[in-house]
Structure formats: structure tokens, C-alpha cells
C-alpha positions in Angstrom: 21.9 -97.7 90.3 18.5 -98.9 89.0 16.8 -97.4 86.1 13.1 -97.3 84.9 11.7 -96.3 81.5 8.7 -94.1 82.0 5.9 -95.6 79.9 4.8 -93.6 76.9 8.2 -92.0 76.7 11.8 -92.6 75.9 13.0 -91.4 79.3 15.0 -93.9 81.3 15.3 -92.4 84.8 17.3 -93.4 87.8 15.3 -94.9 90.7 16.8 -92.1 92.8 16.0 -88.6 91.6 17.9 -85.7 93.1 15.5 -83.2 94.5 16.9 -79.7 94.7 14.6 -77.4 96.6 17.2 -76.7 99.3 19.6 -75.2 96.7 19.7 -71.4 97.3 18.2 -71.6 100.8 19.8 -74.3 102.9 22.5 -75.0 100.4 25.0 -72.7 98.8 25.9 -72.9 95.1 29.2 -74.7 96.0 27.3 -77.3 98.1 24.7 -77.7 95.3 27.6 -78.4 92.9 29.0 -81.0 95.2 25.7 -82.7 95.5 25.1 -82.8 91.8 28.7 -84.1 91.1 28.3 -86.8 93.7 24.8 -87.9 92.6 25.9 -88.2 89.0 29.0 -90.1 90.0 26.7 -92.6 91.8 24.6 -93.1 88.7 21.8 -90.6 89.3 20.7 -89.2 86.0 17.4 -87.5 87.0 17.3 -84.0 88.5 14.1 -82.3 89.6 13.5 -78.6 90.2 10.9 -75.9 89.8 10.6 -72.2 89.0 9.3 -71.6 92.5 12.3 -73.1 94.3 14.0 -72.8 96.7 11.6 -73.7 99.5 10.2 -72.1 101.5 9.2 -69.8 98.6 9.9 -66.1 98.8 10.4 -63.3 96.3 14.1 -62.7 97.0 15.2 -66.2 96.3 12.7 -67.3 93.6 14.5 -69.0 90.7 17.8 -69.3 92.5 17.6 -73.2 92.5 17.3 -73.3 88.7 20.2 -70.7 88.4 22.5 -73.0 90.5 21.6 -76.0 88.3 22.2 -73.9 85.2 25.6 -72.8 86.3 26.5 -76.5 87.1 25.3 -77.6 83.7 27.4 -75.0 82.0 30.5 -75.7 84.1 30.3 -79.5 84.0 29.2 -79.9 80.4 26.9 -82.7 81.5 23.5 -81.5 80.1 23.2 -84.5 77.8 24.0 -86.9 80.6 21.0 -85.9 82.8 17.2 -86.0 82.5 16.2 -82.5 83.7 12.7 -81.9 85.1 11.2 -78.6 86.2 7.8 -77.2 86.9 5.5 -74.2 86.1 3.8 -72.7 89.2 0.0 -72.3 89.2 -2.2 -69.8 91.0 -1.3 -70.3 94.7 -0.1 -67.1 96.5 3.1 -66.6 94.6 2.3 -63.4 92.6 5.9 -62.3 92.6 6.7 -64.9 89.9 4.3 -63.3 87.4 1.5 -60.9 87.7 -1.0 -63.6 86.6 -0.2 -67.1 87.7 -2.9 -69.0 85.6 -1.9 -72.0 83.7 -2.9 -70.4 80.4 -0.9 -70.1 77.2 0.7 -66.8 78.0 2.0 -67.8 81.5 3.2 -71.2 80.4 5.2 -69.7 77.6 6.7 -67.1 79.9 7.5 -69.7 82.5 9.4 -72.1 80.3 11.4 -69.3 78.7 12.4 -67.9 82.1 13.3 -71.4 83.3 15.4 -72.2 80.2 17.3 -69.0 80.7 18.1 -69.8 84.3 18.9 -73.4 83.5 21.2 -72.3 80.6 19.7 -74.9 78.3 17.4 -74.8 75.3 15.1 -77.7 76.5 13.9 -79.6 79.5 13.1 -83.3 79.4 10.1 -83.2 81.6 7.9 -80.2 82.2 5.4 -80.5 85.1 2.4 -78.5 86.3 3.4 -77.8 89.9 -0.2 -78.0 91.1 -3.6 -77.8 89.3 -5.2 -74.6 88.0 -8.4 -75.4 89.8 -9.0 -75.2 93.6 -8.7 -78.7 94.8 -7.5 -80.7 97.8 -3.9 -81.3 96.7 -2.0 -80.7 99.9 -3.7 -83.0 102.4 -6.5 -80.9 103.8 -9.5 -82.9 104.8 -13.1 -81.7 104.5 -12.1 -79.6 101.6 -14.9 -77.4 100.3 -16.2 -77.7 96.7 -15.3 -74.7 94.5 -17.9 -72.1 94.0 -17.2 -71.5 90.3 -15.6 -73.0 87.3 -12.0 -72.1 86.4 -11.5 -69.6 83.6 -8.6 -71.6 82.2 -9.6 -75.0 81.2 -7.5 -78.2 81.1 -7.7 -78.3 77.3 -6.2 -74.8 77.1 -3.3 -75.8 79.4 -2.7 -79.0 77.3 -2.7 -77.0 74.1 -0.1 -74.6 75.5 2.1 -77.5 76.6 1.7 -79.0 73.1 3.2 -75.8 71.6 6.2 -76.1 73.9 6.8 -79.7 72.7 6.4 -78.6 69.1 8.9 -75.8 69.6 11.5 -78.2 71.0 11.5 -76.6 74.4 10.0 -79.6 76.2 10.2 -83.3 75.5 7.5 -84.7 77.8 5.0 -83.4 80.2 3.8 -84.4 83.7 1.7 -83.2 86.6 2.3 -82.7 90.3 0.0 -82.6 93.4 -2.8 -84.0 91.2 -5.9 -86.0 92.0 -7.3 -89.1 90.2 -10.0 -86.9 88.5 -7.3 -84.5 87.2 -5.1 -87.3 85.9 -7.9 -89.1 84.1 -9.3 -85.9 82.7 -6.0 -84.9 81.2 -5.5 -88.4 79.7 -9.0 -88.4 78.2 -8.6 -84.9 76.7 -5.2 -85.8 75.3 -6.6 -88.9 73.5 -9.7 -87.1 72.3 -7.9 -84.0 70.9 -4.6 -85.7 69.9 -2.6 -83.7 72.4 0.5 -84.7 74.4 -0.1 -87.3 77.1 1.2 -86.8 80.6 3.9 -89.4 81.4 4.3 -88.9 85.2 2.7 -87.6 88.4 4.8 -86.1 91.2 2.9 -86.5 94.5 4.0 -87.0 98.1 4.4 -90.6 99.2 5.9 -92.0 102.3 5.0 -94.3 105.3 3.0 -91.5 106.9 1.2 -90.4 103.7 0.1 -93.3 101.5 -2.8 -91.5 99.8 -1.5 -92.3 96.4 -2.4 -96.0 96.9 -6.1 -95.2 97.3 -6.9 -94.2 93.7 -3.9 -93.1 91.8 -2.0 -96.3 92.1 -4.7 -98.1 90.0 -4.4 -95.3 87.4 -0.6 -95.8 87.4 -1.0 -99.5 86.8 -3.6 -99.3 84.0 -2.6 -96.0 82.3 1.1 -96.1 82.8 1.4 -92.8 84.6 4.0 -93.6 87.2 4.8 -91.9 90.4 7.7 -89.6 91.1 7.5 -89.7 94.9 8.4 -86.6 96.8 8.8 -86.2 100.6 9.7 -89.9 100.9 11.0 -89.1 104.4 8.1 -86.9 105.4 10.2 -83.7 105.7 12.9 -85.8 107.4 10.5 -86.9 110.2 10.9 -90.6 109.4 14.6 -90.4 110.2 13.5 -90.0 113.8 15.5 -86.8 114.3 12.5 -84.8 115.5 11.2 -87.3 118.0 10.9 -86.3 121.7 10.7 -82.6 120.7 14.2 -82.5 119.2 15.0 -79.6 116.9 18.4 -80.5 115.2 20.4 -77.4 114.2 20.0 -76.6 110.5 17.3 -79.1 109.8 14.4 -77.9 107.7 11.6 -78.3 110.3 13.9 -76.6 112.9 14.5 -73.6 110.7 11.0 -73.2 109.2 8.0 -73.7 111.5 5.6 -73.7 108.5 6.3 -77.4 107.9 3.8 -79.1 110.2 2.1 -81.6 108.0 3.8 -84.6 109.6 3.7 -83.5 113.2 0.1 -84.5 114.1 -0.3 -86.6 117.2 -1.0 -89.7 115.1 1.9 -88.9 112.8 4.3 -88.6 115.7 3.1 -91.9 117.2 3.4 -93.6 113.8 6.9 -92.2 113.3 8.0 -93.5 116.6 6.7 -97.0 115.8 8.4 -97.0 112.4 11.7 -95.8 113.9 11.6 -98.4 116.6 10.9 -101.1 114.0 13.9 -100.1 111.9 16.2 -100.2 114.9 14.8 -103.6 116.0 16.0 -104.9 112.6 19.3 -103.2 112.7 18.4 -100.6 110.0 18.8 -96.9 109.7 15.2 -95.6 110.0 15.6 -93.2 107.1 17.0 -95.9 104.8 14.2 -98.2 105.7 11.6 -95.6 104.9 13.3 -94.8 101.6 13.6 -98.5 100.7 9.9 -98.9 101.3 9.2 -96.2 98.6 11.9 -97.5 96.3 10.2 -100.9 96.1 6.6 -99.9 95.4 5.6 -101.1 91.9 4.1 -97.8 90.9 7.1 -95.7 91.8 9.3 -94.8 88.9 11.7 -92.6 90.9 12.1 -91.6 94.5 12.9 -87.9 94.8 15.4 -87.5 97.7 16.7 -84.3 99.1 19.7 -83.7 101.3 21.5 -80.8 102.8 25.0 -82.5 103.0 26.9 -85.3 101.2 26.6 -87.6 104.2 22.8 -87.5 103.9 22.9 -87.9 100.2 25.2 -90.9 100.3 22.9 -92.6 102.9 19.8 -91.8 100.9 21.3 -93.3 97.7 22.5 -96.4 99.6 18.8 -97.1 100.5 18.7 -99.0 97.2 20.8 -101.7 98.8 18.5 -102.1 101.8 16.6 -105.4 101.9 13.1 -105.4 103.4 12.5 -109.0 104.7 9.1 -110.6 104.9 9.2 -110.1 108.7 10.0 -106.4 108.4 7.3 -105.9 105.7 4.8 -107.6 108.1 5.8 -105.1 110.8 5.3 -102.2 108.4 1.9 -103.5 107.5 0.9 -103.8 111.2 2.0 -100.2 112.0 0.2 -99.0 108.8 -3.0 -100.7 110.0 -2.7 -99.3 113.5 -1.9 -95.7 112.2 -3.8 -95.7 109.0 -2.5 -93.0 106.7 -2.1 -90.5 109.6 -0.8 -87.5 107.5 -2.6 -87.4 104.2 
């Protein structure tokens, strides 16, 4: 296993992070335990979850993922061996979590206390804002309209609330997710100006079909030391090739849940086919090639992989051993030019 120290922190995280949003929906508690045991055995020390999980989000299952992880932490006794990350949900159509989903002091304190109870721990290592308080284009929509009004909850109020969690010992470090360059730089500027905690990570989508992070955020990552925790590295599994030619594999996420359409645009499908063919020409598993590409980007601190069975999990972790030759990288570049960021 490879490990990276997140700048401006003491967290040394494994290059592969275990994503858990299938726990409680596609995976039973026993299957979750098996994944957690296997991942830790392979050297994974980084576990990512959220109060909103599992996905797709719904009231009857909300919080179940954290509960499964909490049961595993208690049973295994491995809390001190893992770096545990979770997220507080913001105002985005999930009113069943709390009556007011703003990222204000009250909601942030309620959220962390509920998460700690489910996780059966008294602290988390990394606490992330799942998405911004403000209305912004954080999920790939183009031609996004400007907001009509200012948010009632300011970034400074959110940072002050997070600072209280750190002071109370409930949180060690903070990060963001689904953020924009403006949001990241604003949070860094406010933290410096008001002597508040600095964000140490950004969790955004990043894969061969969605390279939006490279446009503005990669430069911030380089100069400010806010590295990427890459989610959806396989683009909902599309880059494995299993959905090509209209296939709907039994039990696969995009077979079960039709809401996941982000990577099924005409350009996205054509690009996926090109990447899958390239991998096979070089004798590689398409999913492992796609993961290896993410693993080797200089701004990626950790690659958040998800799996619904141990075979997938093993293959995903083994992507660390995949070598991308100069010829293969040239092929990736050519496809990336032909199908430029088809699914932002």
C-alpha cells in the first residue's frame, strides 16, 4: 500500500480509500464487515462515509452506513488503526435528516453528535462539508443560473462552527466536498484572516470521463496544499465497460437505480468504449486502468473506491500495481482530446 501525508495535517492516508455508500443498500452489514476486514488487511487505513449514506438517499435507510461502520469499529477494536472521515449534509432535498439543513452552528453540532453516536466513537479524523451551503454548480450541470440572493448562512459562520468541533475534540481536521475553486479559495482566505481551521482536503469526482478538477482546482491543490480525495473514479462503474452495448448487469448500481445517468451521455458512452478498447489492446482490465490513471495524478491524495463484493474490492486495490506505459498514456491523451471532458 502507498501512503500520503495530507499537507497541513498529521493524517497519513492510504492511496486507496474505502468508500462505503453501498453499505446498507447494496451491501448487508456482514458484507460491509468483510469489506472492511479485507481492506484493512491490504493496508487501507482510510474509510470515507457520510451521514446521508447509503446511496441513493432515502429516509428509511439514512444513517445506516455509519451504523454498520460503528458496529465494525466496536467489534474489531480497530478505531485507532483507521483514519475515519464522514460528512455533514447541506441544504439539498434531504429534509428527513434534520428539519433545517443549513450549514449553521446548530445543524453542524447536531450532525456531528448524531454521526459520532452511529459510528460509536468520540471523534472523527476528517469532517467534510458534503456540498456547499450556497446554490452552485457542484454536480456537473452546465449553464447553471446565478443565485438570486445571498445565503443567510455565511462561510465564516460555518468555519466558526467547525472550529468549535475541533476545540471540543470531536473533529481533528476539516475538508470540503463538491466544491468549486471560488469556494476553496474563499474558505482558505477566511481561515487565514480570522485564525480559523484550514481545510485540508477536497472530495470531488474525478475520472477519465470527468476531469473538471484539472481546470482550476488542480492549481489550487498544488499551490495551497489542498489535495483531492477522488470519488467516482470509475464513473459509476461505467469505465469497467460493463454497461456498454446497453448491458444492465444484475445487481449493478446503474442497473438497480435509473437516477444515475451522469456518465451515460452519447459522448460519454463513446469515450468509455474508446477507453475500454485501449485497455484491452494493452492487455489490461479496463477498470484497473481507469483507477491507475487516478492513482497516479500528482494532486490525488487518495482514490475513493467502492465495491459490492470482495472480488471487485481486490481488483480495485490491485490497481496500485498497474503500470501505465508511455504508449498507453499517449493513447489516453488522444482519447481525452477527442472526447474532451464529456461528462463534467
